[in-house]
Structure formats: structure tokens, C-alpha cells
Backbone as ProteinMPNN parsed JSONL, in Angstrom:
{"seq_chain_A": "MSKVIYKFPINVREVFMMPGYHEELLISRIQVPQGAEFLSVDNQREDLVSWFKVDPDEKLTESKSFVLLATGATISDEAHEHLEERFRFVKTVLFSGGNFVIHVYKGVDDA", "coords_chain_A": {"N_chain_A": [[11.816, 49.565, -4.905], [13.669, 47.086, -3.507], [13.454, 43.625, -2.563], [14.456, 41.169, -0.18], [15.193, 37.843, 0.976], [15.185, 36.929, 4.275], [16.35, 35.111, 7.122], [14.91, 34.178, 10.228], [15.366, 33.161, 13.503], [13.273, 31.051, 15.514], [12.803, 30.783, 18.762], [12.407, 27.936, 20.469], [12.632, 27.493, 23.122], [11.956, 29.748, 24.423], [9.142, 30.367, 25.012], [5.929, 31.709, 25.837], [3.045, 32.659, 27.791], [0.569, 34.682, 26.451], [-1.169, 37.674, 27.208], [-4.676, 37.704, 26.718], [-4.704, 35.505, 25.137], [-5.421, 32.002, 25.058], [-4.632, 30.18, 28.0], [-3.429, 27.67, 27.698], [-2.006, 27.716, 25.38], [1.155, 28.057, 24.149], [3.17, 30.681, 23.193], [5.452, 31.865, 20.769], [7.376, 34.653, 19.942], [8.673, 36.76, 17.382], [10.734, 39.413, 16.108], [10.491, 41.234, 13.176], [11.346, 43.067, 10.137], [9.117, 45.776, 9.472], [6.242, 45.118, 7.511], [7.12, 42.73, 6.488], [6.929, 39.709, 4.611], [5.678, 36.589, 5.306], [7.178, 33.461, 4.575], [8.046, 30.712, 5.101], [8.649, 28.011, 7.498], [11.068, 25.906, 9.13], [13.233, 23.144, 10.087], [16.543, 23.813, 10.679], [19.622, 22.663, 11.011], [18.874, 21.59, 13.515], [17.565, 23.73, 14.681], [14.658, 25.753, 14.956], [13.581, 27.716, 12.374], [12.491, 30.649, 10.588], [11.484, 32.087, 7.463], [11.306, 35.157, 5.83], [10.204, 37.487, 3.375], [11.629, 40.57, 2.937], [11.952, 44.18, 3.104], [15.082, 45.366, 2.859], [15.887, 47.857, 3.719], [14.101, 48.762, 5.571], [13.525, 50.172, 8.678], [11.798, 50.102, 10.858], [10.225, 47.743, 13.054], [8.12, 44.819, 13.503], [6.047, 42.573, 15.386], [5.786, 39.042, 15.102], [3.758, 36.243, 15.676], [3.864, 32.884, 16.842], [2.443, 29.696, 17.454], [3.546, 26.816, 19.033], [3.199, 23.444, 18.97], [3.759, 20.299, 20.341], [3.787, 16.955, 19.044], [1.282, 14.891, 20.328], [0.608, 16.594, 22.353], [-1.856, 17.639, 24.592], [-4.691, 19.581, 24.356], [-7.387, 21.573, 25.509], [-10.835, 21.646, 24.304], [-11.681, 24.28, 24.246], [-9.23, 25.7, 24.125], [-8.321, 24.734, 21.68], [-10.255, 25.781, 19.954], [-9.726, 28.501, 20.283], [-7.131, 28.555, 19.257], [-7.658, 27.897, 16.549], [-9.107, 30.147, 15.794], [-7.326, 32.309, 15.968], [-4.901, 31.611, 14.856], [-3.131, 30.029, 12.136], [-2.389, 26.88, 10.793], [0.886, 26.144, 9.669], [3.097, 24.409, 9.226], [4.474, 21.122, 9.847], [7.243, 20.226, 11.714], [10.193, 18.347, 11.918], [12.474, 17.145, 14.385], [15.608, 15.94, 15.752], [16.014, 13.574, 14.205], [13.375, 12.921, 13.697], [12.339, 12.199, 16.113], [11.345, 14.16, 17.758], [8.67, 16.241, 17.314], [7.257, 19.178, 16.057], [4.384, 21.141, 15.633], [3.588, 23.888, 13.793], [1.974, 26.968, 14.09], [0.876, 30.061, 12.76], [0.206, 33.432, 13.687], [-2.873, 34.89, 12.684], [-3.37, 37.591, 12.54], [-1.0, 38.642, 11.912], [-0.34, 39.29, 9.318]], "CA_chain_A": [[12.186, 48.999, -3.618], [14.017, 45.677, -3.655], [13.127, 42.737, -1.441], [15.373, 40.054, 0.025], [14.696, 36.832, 1.912], [15.994, 36.816, 5.482], [15.994, 34.04, 8.052], [14.723, 34.611, 11.612], [15.168, 32.003, 14.385], [12.146, 30.998, 16.45], [13.365, 30.093, 19.912], [11.405, 27.042, 21.064], [12.83, 27.488, 24.571], [11.448, 31.011, 24.965], [7.716, 30.516, 24.736], [5.262, 32.327, 26.971], [1.609, 32.864, 27.67], [0.294, 36.06, 26.103], [-2.486, 38.152, 27.64], [-5.682, 37.656, 25.667], [-4.65, 34.206, 24.474], [-5.762, 30.923, 25.975], [-3.462, 29.851, 28.821], [-2.779, 26.424, 27.298], [-1.259, 27.915, 24.144], [2.44, 28.702, 24.348], [3.421, 31.549, 22.052], [6.8, 32.364, 20.525], [7.287, 35.877, 19.134], [9.91, 37.248, 16.786], [10.685, 40.748, 15.529], [10.906, 41.277, 11.772], [11.103, 44.397, 9.573], [7.713, 46.069, 9.191], [5.81, 44.765, 6.162], [7.728, 41.464, 6.07], [5.999, 38.689, 4.108], [6.035, 35.248, 5.766], [7.341, 32.463, 3.523], [8.112, 29.324, 5.534], [9.401, 27.62, 8.696], [11.624, 24.563, 9.013], [14.364, 22.781, 10.92], [17.854, 23.995, 10.067], [20.632, 22.27, 11.991], [18.174, 21.373, 14.787], [16.947, 24.97, 15.152], [13.455, 26.158, 14.231], [13.81, 29.018, 11.754], [11.466, 31.136, 9.669], [11.981, 32.926, 6.385], [10.416, 36.243, 5.438], [10.649, 38.414, 2.34], [11.646, 41.861, 3.62], [12.631, 45.346, 2.546], [16.291, 45.452, 3.681], [16.08, 49.224, 4.203], [13.069, 49.078, 6.569], [14.091, 50.297, 10.03], [10.774, 49.765, 11.847], [9.971, 46.307, 13.182], [6.831, 44.38, 14.018], [6.062, 41.257, 16.015], [5.06, 37.922, 14.504], [3.477, 35.253, 16.718], [3.749, 31.482, 16.451], [2.137, 28.695, 18.472], [4.31, 25.597, 18.793], [2.596, 22.304, 19.666], [4.429, 19.022, 20.119], [2.906, 15.816, 18.805], [0.809, 14.293, 21.572], [0.178, 17.629, 23.301], [-3.294, 17.662, 24.809], [-5.259, 20.892, 24.659], [-8.839, 21.504, 25.672], [-11.632, 22.107, 23.163], [-11.669, 25.748, 24.28], [-7.928, 26.15, 23.623], [-8.277, 24.405, 20.258], [-11.087, 26.774, 19.272], [-8.954, 29.747, 20.33], [-6.039, 28.362, 18.302], [-8.199, 27.953, 15.192], [-9.572, 31.512, 15.514], [-6.255, 33.313, 15.932], [-3.69, 31.097, 14.222], [-3.302, 29.097, 11.022], [-1.325, 25.889, 10.685], [1.789, 26.38, 8.541], [3.971, 23.283, 8.894], [4.973, 20.185, 10.845], [8.701, 20.25, 11.616], [10.818, 17.226, 12.618], [13.772, 17.352, 15.018], [16.254, 14.733, 16.304], [15.715, 12.424, 13.354], [11.945, 12.628, 13.751], [11.939, 11.819, 17.467], [10.637, 15.292, 18.353], [7.904, 16.845, 16.224], [6.538, 20.399, 16.427], [3.404, 21.635, 14.669], [3.744, 25.343, 13.875], [0.841, 27.805, 13.686], [1.244, 31.479, 12.699], [-0.885, 34.347, 14.003], [-3.589, 35.395, 11.504], [-3.304, 39.051, 12.54], [0.386, 38.996, 11.617], [-0.237, 39.431, 7.855]], "C_chain_A": [[12.449, 47.501, -3.809], [13.645, 44.905, -2.39], [14.19, 41.647, -1.38], [14.724, 39.075, 0.994], [15.688, 36.725, 3.058], [15.441, 35.697, 6.352], [15.926, 34.615, 9.467], [14.514, 33.378, 12.487], [13.928, 32.168, 15.252], [12.629, 30.164, 17.625], [12.292, 29.253, 20.599], [11.554, 26.97, 22.582], [12.293, 28.758, 25.229], [10.004, 31.22, 24.531], [7.046, 31.051, 25.995], [3.772, 32.385, 26.724], [1.372, 34.345, 27.434], [-1.062, 36.47, 26.637], [-3.465, 38.146, 26.465], [-5.681, 36.353, 24.887], [-4.935, 33.131, 25.508], [-4.511, 30.441, 26.703], [-2.764, 28.555, 28.428], [-1.898, 26.589, 26.066], [0.026, 28.676, 24.43], [2.842, 29.407, 23.06], [4.904, 31.873, 21.974], [6.663, 33.574, 19.616], [8.662, 36.231, 18.597], [9.673, 38.654, 16.251], [11.238, 40.678, 14.111], [10.699, 42.7, 11.258], [9.624, 44.58, 9.236], [7.396, 45.761, 7.732], [6.389, 43.463, 5.644], [6.65, 40.464, 5.66], [6.49, 37.306, 4.527], [6.117, 34.289, 4.587], [7.261, 31.039, 4.054], [8.771, 29.204, 6.906], [9.951, 26.226, 8.453], [12.729, 24.369, 10.045], [15.632, 23.037, 10.114], [18.896, 23.748, 11.148], [20.057, 22.179, 13.408], [17.682, 22.663, 15.448], [15.709, 25.242, 14.317], [13.691, 27.563, 13.69], [12.655, 29.354, 10.822], [12.141, 31.987, 8.61], [10.891, 33.917, 6.009], [11.043, 37.009, 4.287], [10.522, 39.811, 2.937], [12.254, 42.95, 2.746], [13.874, 45.548, 3.411], [16.551, 46.846, 4.251], [15.075, 49.629, 5.283], [13.678, 49.075, 7.966], [13.083, 49.931, 11.122], [10.565, 48.257, 11.884], [8.555, 46.063, 13.673], [6.977, 42.963, 14.532], [5.267, 40.256, 15.199], [4.935, 36.844, 15.574], [3.326, 33.862, 16.125], [3.336, 30.664, 17.663], [2.878, 27.434, 18.065], [3.698, 24.482, 19.632], [3.369, 21.043, 19.326], [3.39, 17.947, 19.818], [2.549, 15.192, 20.151], [0.377, 15.302, 22.614], [-1.341, 17.616, 23.39], [-3.721, 19.083, 25.121], [-6.775, 20.749, 24.698], [-9.545, 21.959, 24.396], [-11.622, 23.625, 23.082], [-10.349, 26.299, 23.724], [-7.81, 25.881, 22.131], [-9.086, 25.413, 19.45], [-10.359, 28.12, 19.19], [-7.81, 29.692, 19.311], [-6.538, 28.532, 16.877], [-8.669, 29.357, 14.811], [-8.423, 32.47, 15.25], [-4.993, 32.881, 15.202], [-4.051, 30.169, 13.075], [-2.103, 28.161, 10.977], [-0.453, 26.211, 9.476], [2.665, 25.184, 8.212], [4.215, 22.399, 10.11], [6.471, 20.059, 10.628], [9.281, 19.142, 12.495], [12.184, 17.619, 13.169], [14.308, 16.012, 15.491], [15.879, 13.49, 15.514], [14.26, 12.006, 13.393], [11.456, 12.21, 15.118], [11.195, 12.92, 18.204], [9.982, 16.059, 17.217], [7.128, 18.044, 16.757], [5.61, 20.788, 15.286], [3.331, 23.145, 14.866], [2.507, 26.033, 13.311], [1.299, 29.257, 13.734], [0.016, 32.337, 12.967], [-1.54, 34.915, 12.756], [-3.56, 36.911, 11.433], [-1.92, 39.554, 12.17], [0.664, 39.102, 10.125], [0.816, 38.587, 7.19]], "O_chain_A": [[11.564, 46.75, -4.219], [13.539, 45.47, -1.301], [14.752, 41.254, -2.402], [13.814, 39.438, 1.74], [16.874, 36.467, 2.85], [14.251, 35.381, 6.327], [16.762, 35.428, 9.86], [13.578, 32.615, 12.247], [13.58, 33.273, 15.668], [12.84, 28.959, 17.485], [11.381, 29.789, 21.231], [10.676, 26.432, 23.257], [12.189, 28.83, 26.453], [9.695, 32.141, 23.775], [7.554, 30.859, 27.099], [3.297, 32.189, 25.605], [1.924, 35.18, 28.151], [-2.019, 35.701, 26.538], [-3.114, 38.54, 25.353], [-6.565, 36.124, 24.061], [-4.712, 33.336, 26.701], [-3.45, 30.309, 26.093], [-1.605, 28.356, 28.794], [-1.122, 25.691, 25.74], [-0.013, 29.813, 24.901], [2.854, 28.812, 21.983], [5.542, 32.128, 22.995], [5.923, 33.536, 18.633], [9.679, 36.031, 19.262], [8.536, 39.035, 15.974], [12.315, 40.131, 13.878], [9.957, 43.47, 11.869], [8.964, 43.65, 8.772], [8.167, 46.094, 6.832], [6.178, 43.115, 4.482], [5.593, 40.384, 6.285], [7.587, 36.894, 4.151], [5.252, 34.29, 3.71], [6.496, 30.23, 3.528], [9.369, 30.154, 7.411], [9.39, 25.453, 7.677], [13.104, 25.291, 10.769], [15.777, 22.537, 8.998], [19.031, 24.534, 12.086], [20.674, 22.632, 14.372], [17.413, 22.678, 16.649], [15.701, 24.994, 13.112], [13.966, 28.49, 14.452], [11.943, 28.475, 10.336], [13.222, 32.536, 8.825], [9.718, 33.564, 5.887], [12.263, 37.165, 4.226], [9.446, 40.199, 3.39], [12.97, 42.675, 1.783], [13.742, 45.872, 4.592], [17.353, 46.995, 5.173], [15.181, 50.717, 5.849], [14.277, 48.085, 8.384], [13.48, 49.494, 12.202], [10.71, 47.576, 10.868], [7.885, 46.961, 14.182], [7.906, 42.244, 14.164], [4.204, 40.578, 14.669], [5.893, 36.565, 16.295], [2.742, 33.683, 15.056], [3.817, 30.903, 18.771], [2.847, 27.03, 16.903], [3.678, 24.563, 20.86], [3.607, 20.753, 18.154], [2.253, 18.023, 20.283], [3.414, 14.993, 21.003], [-0.163, 14.923, 23.654], [-2.027, 17.586, 22.369], [-3.187, 19.718, 26.03], [-7.357, 19.913, 24.008], [-8.936, 22.576, 23.522], [-11.563, 24.197, 21.994], [-10.351, 27.251, 22.944], [-7.264, 26.701, 21.393], [-8.653, 25.849, 18.383], [-10.379, 28.787, 18.156], [-7.556, 30.661, 18.596], [-5.914, 29.233, 16.08], [-8.635, 29.721, 13.635], [-8.534, 33.35, 14.397], [-4.109, 33.701, 14.954], [-5.14, 29.596, 13.045], [-0.956, 28.588, 11.105], [-0.962, 26.511, 8.396], [2.958, 24.949, 7.039], [4.17, 22.86, 11.25], [6.926, 19.817, 9.511], [8.916, 19.009, 13.663], [12.952, 18.327, 12.517], [13.55, 15.05, 15.619], [15.475, 12.478, 16.086], [13.946, 10.842, 13.143], [10.277, 11.896, 15.28], [10.488, 12.647, 19.174], [10.651, 16.479, 16.272], [6.435, 17.951, 17.769], [6.0, 20.768, 14.119], [3.048, 23.625, 15.964], [2.054, 25.728, 12.208], [2.028, 29.647, 14.646], [-1.085, 32.009, 12.527], [-0.842, 35.377, 11.854], [-3.713, 37.468, 10.346], [-1.69, 40.762, 12.12], [1.821, 39.007, 9.716], [0.971, 38.642, 5.97]]}, "name": "protein", "num_of_chains": 1, "seq": "MSKVIYKFPINVREVFMMPGYHEELLISRIQVPQGAEFLSVDNQREDLVSWFKVDPDEKLTESKSFVLLATGATISDEAHEHLEERFRFVKTVLFSGGNFVIHVYKGVDDA"}
């Protein structure tokens, strides 16, 4: 079974509150082929994108969750604790020449 690296956009304009997650944490979800291995996130032409190693023949999909926090965002201690329990920091991403900065966390249950 061969693997390939595919890019998946993370829409920073389509974030939502998920049931079971702290209300201060805005979540972005993407669909990827089942069994996809997360590699990285970054800014590409002012879009937030992620890269996963995938089986190109896999037809089933699964959801991957990301929390996106802007620099200066204030969250309560409770929300921070929730973030640390369910997500892991993966990267700080710069936009607009560094004028807008997003800190990206990926769901720990998303393998």
C-alpha cells in the first residue's frame, strides 16, 4: 500500500463551538482519508493548510479537529486546562506579513 502527501485547507472563517468542548475554544474540523497521518500546518498564500500522509485509495474519511488561537486571545484557566487536555500545540503560523498570528493546536484523539 503506497502513501502520498496531500494538502487539506483549514478554514479559519468556519470555526464553531463543539459539544463537549469548552465554549471559549473555537474548533475547526476537516475531513481526511481514514488512517491519515498528520504532518504539518502552515500558511500557504495567506491560507491555513495542513498536510497529511494518506492512502490514496482509502474511501472512508474521518474528522480531524484543530483549535485556532490568535495572539493576544484571552481564555480562562478552565478553557486553558481543557485545551491542554484535549489538544496539543503544533505550530505558530504568521499571516499578513506577521501582522496576524494564529497558534494551532490539534486534537489528541485524532491520532
